[in-house]
Steps between C-alpha positions, in 0.01 A plus 500: 500500500414868493132554588465773237623265229271222619204739485545555125594148389246279328485177303613574142221281361191555716602839648403361843689668788781305666596443862797334666478126556447417865735266685254207489446547125874530434575188705233299316629618161863421584404153628326431167803634310726265700277209397529605135128571470497865391472624142489851359212610280725419202547143627859529625586327827586739784821366651610765749321589822371855533628733772202724437217526254191690400151359452194651340245607761259240358763232575528368144855586386836526677799697371848457643709786633874476436736726693210731580390524134158361404513272194166589340535310174171328412674173405687493833184513712409198712133407498370391839236268350775238467511469881229299671582628849637848441416722800228752421557824685210743499 
């Protein structure tokens, strides 16, 4: 993802800046998706693994990126509080 674009993106709800998901975070998320354990903020089950994603810098919400395009719809966000062992990257 273009660094300039990433610098201006933020969560549409909290306005918290976003960063790319790290490999460890992405692997943990995709493992939980494969187990059928991941829901969006709206309560829909996430069924497809993410190739890349964005996370708020406070680590609370994940947004998927599809074909290089961030999907920043509030209802499509994935809250990290639903994961007991989600990696916390400082």
